C-alpha positions in Angstrom: 78.0 72.4 2.3 81.2 72.4 0.4 84.5 71.0 2.0 87.3 73.4 2.7 91.0 72.6 2.3 94.4 73.7 2.5 97.1 72.5 0.1 100.5 72.5 1.7 103.4 72.8 -0.7 107.1 73.8 -0.3 110.5 72.4 -0.8 112.0 69.5 1.2 112.6 70.5 4.7 110.5 73.4 4.8 108.2 71.6 7.4 105.0 70.4 5.5 104.5 67.3 7.4 105.1 69.1 10.7 102.8 71.9 9.7 100.1 69.4 8.7 100.2 67.7 12.2 100.2 71.0 14.0 97.5 72.6 12.0 95.3 69.4 12.4 95.9 69.5 16.1 95.0 73.2 16.3 91.9 72.9 14.3 90.7 70.0 16.7 91.4 72.3 19.7 89.1 74.9 18.5 86.3 72.4 17.6 86.8 72.2 13.9 86.7 68.6 12.4 89.6 68.2 10.4 91.4 65.4 8.3 94.8 65.0 6.7 95.2 63.5 3.2 98.7 62.5 2.3 99.4 63.1 -1.5 103.2 62.3 -1.3 103.7 58.9 -2.5 107.5 58.9 -1.3 106.5 59.9 2.3 106.4 56.5 4.2 107.0 58.1 7.7 104.0 60.5 8.6 104.0 62.0 12.0 100.3 62.2 12.1 97.3 60.0 11.8 96.3 60.1 8.2 92.7 59.9 6.9 93.6 58.9 3.4 97.0 58.0 2.1 98.1 58.2 -1.5 100.4 55.5 -0.7 97.4 53.1 -0.7 97.2 53.6 -4.3 100.6 54.0 -5.7 104.1 54.2 -4.0 107.2 55.8 -5.3 109.1 52.7 -4.6 106.9 50.7 -7.0 107.1 53.3 -9.8 110.8 53.2 -9.5 111.1 49.3 -9.7 108.7 49.0 -12.7 110.0 52.0 -14.8 113.6 52.3 -13.7 113.1 56.0 -13.1 114.9 57.9 -10.6 113.3 59.7 -7.7 112.4 63.0 -9.4 111.0 61.4 -12.6 109.3 58.6 -10.6 107.4 61.2 -8.4 106.1 63.0 -11.7 105.0 59.5 -13.2 103.4 58.5 -9.9 101.3 61.8 -9.8 100.3 61.3 -13.4 99.3 57.6 -12.6 97.1 58.9 -9.8 95.2 61.5 -11.7 94.4 58.9 -14.4 92.8 56.8 -11.6 91.5 59.6 -9.4 87.9 58.4 -9.5 88.7 55.7 -6.9 90.2 58.4 -4.8 87.1 60.7 -5.0 84.8 57.9 -4.4 86.7 57.2 -1.0 86.3 61.0 0.0 82.5 60.9 -0.8 82.2 57.8 1.3 84.1 59.4 4.3 81.6 62.4 4.0 78.6 60.1 3.7 79.7 58.0 6.6 80.5 60.7 9.1 78.0 63.9 8.9 80.6 66.0 10.7 83.0 65.5 7.8 80.6 67.3 5.5 82.0 70.6 6.2 85.4 69.3 7.2 88.5 71.1 7.0 91.0 68.9 4.8 94.6 69.4 4.9 96.6 67.9 1.6 100.2 67.1 2.5 101.9 67.5 -0.9 105.2 66.3 -2.2 108.5 68.4 -2.0 109.6 68.4 -5.5 109.1 72.0 -6.6 108.9 71.0 -10.3 105.4 69.9 -9.6 104.2 73.3 -8.9 106.6 75.3 -11.2 107.2 73.7 -14.6 104.8 70.8 -14.4 100.9 71.0 -14.1 100.0 67.9 -12.8 99.2 68.9 -9.4 97.2 71.7 -10.5 95.2 69.5 -12.6 94.5 67.1 -10.0 93.2 69.9 -7.6 91.0 71.1 -10.7 89.3 67.8 -10.7 88.8 67.8 -7.0 87.1 71.4 -7.4 84.9 70.3 -10.2 83.9 66.7 -8.6 83.7 67.7 -4.8 83.2 71.5 -4.9 86.2 72.0 -2.8 87.2 75.5 -1.5 90.9 75.6 -1.8 93.8 77.5 -0.6 97.5 77.0 -1.3 99.7 77.3 1.7 103.4 77.6 0.5 106.2 77.0 2.9 109.5 78.2 2.8 112.2 77.8 5.7 113.0 81.1 7.2 116.8 80.3 7.0 116.4 81.5 3.3 116.2 85.0 4.7 119.7 84.8 5.8 121.2 84.8 2.2 120.1 87.1 -0.4 120.5 84.8 -3.2 118.4 82.2 -1.5 115.6 84.8 -0.5 115.4 85.9 -4.3 115.3 82.3 -5.3 112.5 81.7 -2.7 110.4 84.6 -4.1 110.7 83.1 -7.7 109.7 79.8 -6.6 106.6 81.2 -4.6 105.6 83.4 -7.6 105.8 80.5 -10.0 103.8 78.4 -7.9 101.2 81.1 -7.6 100.8 81.3 -11.3 101.0 77.6 -11.9 98.5 76.5 -9.4 96.1 79.5 -10.2 94.5 79.3 -6.5 94.5 81.6 -3.6 98.0 81.2 -2.1 99.4 82.2 1.4 103.1 82.3 1.5 104.8 81.4 4.8 108.0 81.8 6.3 108.3 78.4 8.6 110.4 77.8 11.5 110.4 81.6 12.4 111.3 80.8 16.0 114.7 79.6 14.7 115.6 82.6 12.8 117.4 84.4 15.6 119.6 81.2 16.0 120.5 81.6 12.3 121.2 85.2 12.8 123.6 84.3 15.9 125.4 81.6 13.8 125.9 84.0 10.9 126.5 87.1 12.7 130.2 87.3 12.3 130.5 85.6 8.8 127.6 87.5 7.3 128.0 89.3 3.9 128.5 93.1 4.7 127.4 95.6 2.1 130.0 97.9 0.1 130.8 101.3 2.1 127.7 103.6 1.6 125.7 100.9 0.0 122.8 99.9 2.5 122.6 99.8 6.2 122.6 97.0 8.7 120.3 96.4 11.7 122.2 95.5 15.0 120.7 91.9 15.1 122.7 91.0 12.0 120.0 91.2 9.2 120.4 94.0 6.5 116.8 94.8 7.0 114.0 94.3 9.5 112.0 91.1 9.1 109.0 93.1 7.7 111.2 94.2 4.8 111.5 90.4 3.8 107.9 89.6 4.5 106.4 92.7 2.5 108.8 91.8 -0.6 109.0 95.8 -1.6 112.0 97.8 -2.9 114.1 94.8 -3.8 116.5 97.4 -5.3 117.9 97.9 -1.8 119.0 94.3 -1.7 121.1 94.5 -4.8 124.3 95.7 -3.1 124.1 92.7 -0.8 123.6 90.4 -3.8 126.6 92.3 -5.6 128.7 91.4 -2.7 127.6 87.7 -2.5 128.4 87.5 -6.0 131.8 89.2 -5.7 132.7 86.5 -3.2 131.6 83.4 -5.4 132.0 84.7 -9.2 134.9 85.7 -11.3 135.3 89.3 -12.5 134.0 88.2 -15.9 130.6 87.4 -14.8 130.1 89.8 -11.9 128.5 92.6 -14.1 126.2 90.2 -15.8 125.1 88.7 -12.7 124.3 92.1 -11.3 122.2 92.9 -14.5 120.4 89.4 -13.9 119.6 90.1 -10.4 118.3 93.6 -11.2 116.1 92.1 -13.8 114.9 89.4 -11.6 114.0 91.9 -8.7 112.1 94.2 -11.3 110.3 91.2 -12.5 109.1 90.4 -8.9 108.0 93.6 -8.1 106.2 94.1 -11.5 103.8 91.3 -10.5 103.1 92.8 -7.1 101.6 89.5 -5.9 104.1 88.4 -3.1 104.0 88.8 0.7 104.9 86.3 3.4 103.4 85.5 6.8 105.5 84.1 9.5 104.9 81.0 11.3 106.2 79.1 14.5 104.2 75.9 14.7 104.4 75.7 18.3 103.2 79.4 19.1 99.5 79.6 19.6 99.4 83.2 18.6 101.3 82.5 15.3 98.8 79.8 14.6 95.7 81.9 15.4 97.1 84.7 13.0 97.9 82.4 10.2 94.6 80.5 10.3 92.6 83.8 10.4 94.4 84.7 7.1 93.8 81.2 5.6 90.2 81.2 6.5 89.5 84.5 4.8 91.5 83.3 1.7 89.4 80.1 1.0 86.2 81.7 2.1 85.8 79.7 5.4 85.1 82.7 7.5 82.5 84.0 5.1 80.7 80.7 4.3 78.0 78.7 6.0 79.7 75.8 7.7 79.2 73.2 10.4 77.9 75.7 13.0 75.0 77.2 11.3 76.1 80.7 9.6 79.0 81.0 12.1 81.8 79.2 13.9 83.0 78.9 17.4 86.1 79.9 16.0 84.9 83.3 14.4 82.8 84.0 17.5 85.9 83.6 19.7 88.1 85.8 17.5 85.6 88.7 17.1 84.9 88.5 20.9 88.3 88.7 21.9 91.3 91.1 21.6 93.7 88.5 20.2 93.2 89.5 16.6 93.8 93.2 17.2 96.9 92.2 19.3 98.2 90.0 16.5 97.7 92.8 13.9 99.7 95.3 16.0 102.6 93.1 17.1 105.9 93.9 15.4 107.2 90.7 14.2 110.8 91.7 14.1 110.6 92.4 17.6 108.8 89.4 18.5 111.0 87.1 16.7 114.4 88.9 16.5 114.9 91.7 18.9 112.8 90.8 21.9 112.3 87.0 21.2 113.4 85.9 24.6 111.1 88.5 26.5 108.0 87.1 24.4 109.0 83.6 24.9 109.3 84.1 28.7 105.9 85.8 28.8 104.5 82.8 26.8 106.3 80.3 29.2 104.8 82.0 32.3 101.4 82.0 30.6 101.6 78.2 30.0 102.7 77.5 33.6 99.9 79.6 34.8 97.4 77.5 32.8 99.0 74.2 33.9 98.8 75.2 37.6 95.2 76.2 37.3 94.5 72.8 35.7 96.3 70.7 38.4 94.7 72.6 40.9 91.2 71.6 39.6 90.9 67.9 40.7 88.0 67.3 38.7 89.7 68.6 35.5 92.9 66.5 36.4 91.1 63.5 36.9 88.9 63.9 33.7 89.4 61.4 30.9 89.8 63.0 27.6 87.2 62.2 25.1 87.2 64.1 21.8 83.9 63.0 20.5 82.3 64.1 23.9 84.3 67.4 23.9 83.0 68.2 20.4 79.4 67.4 21.3 79.7 69.6 24.5 81.1 72.6 22.2 78.0 72.1 20.0 75.7 72.3 22.9 77.3 75.1 24.4 77.3 77.2 21.1 73.7 76.4 20.5 73.0 77.6 24.1 74.8 80.7 23.7 73.4 81.6 20.2 70.0 80.1 20.1 70.9 78.8 16.7 71.1 75.0 15.6 74.5 73.6 15.1 73.5 71.7 12.0 71.1 72.8 9.2 68.6 70.4 8.3 
């Protein structure tokens, strides 16, 4: 069975390590064996238990001391050095799979460096993953994170689109673009409400919440021409008259370029919101083929059965993301808080559950037995 993996990329501060930690916990909670592999030689403060760490092979500090390179050049050199000795890394992954049969169809999460040059104008990272695909038959999907604060400023939004598009072309893999920290967006809006760039008269409209357009406009990446007046006002506040016309033409050309490719769209994510995680994981599983392939539970998974047998998927498809995260965020948050309190009370009222010692291995085995009993199929193929 081939291993499946997420390649988590994004600029510094986009929440990559937090995402890897949260996704790993979520995968474990739904009965899917997962591991995190750190591929950032500069990250020495990981918020999660790492299975394989590139820093066991090479560190940015060592490269900088030996080569007198700066952080950016040192990181590129470190990844090139890692690629040249990748056989040892591949052997360790193979040994891990052989040592633990549950890891054979494990869902791997690669926490990658935050230097965007590695995914835009340097192909070293894409070369590394091509090798992994060839040697280990990985089923890969790129998860590209962008801080949702970039929605607030038209030029930052356009820059984020260009970075996402360039990484899609460079990595040449299925890619899911995600606006992370979406639960903070309303706070960003409230901070900028009175200082927000306003369009010229008769050029565009605004929503009452402080964004020029609904959140769907930014996630669907369509009709960027409507954003040009806001870009024009932003440039008027920062550029001299000599450059204003040229920058407008440049913005227009960039917008046309992005729309011509018709490749971009974004999902939204709040790492602490269960429904948000369910929605994103379902999309990721379709992108890397996990939901269609044969994996650790015969021809199906507990996860896929749960999604099909519940109304969660349909509910998440129908939800209005602007209403959820901007207009009615407090109402939705209150509903979620009440649901969690209800679950907690039910758990605390069950003395047997309250006194039960948490054993992940036992929980995994119990889940397998329950699934075999309900489906009549073996959990593992011989």
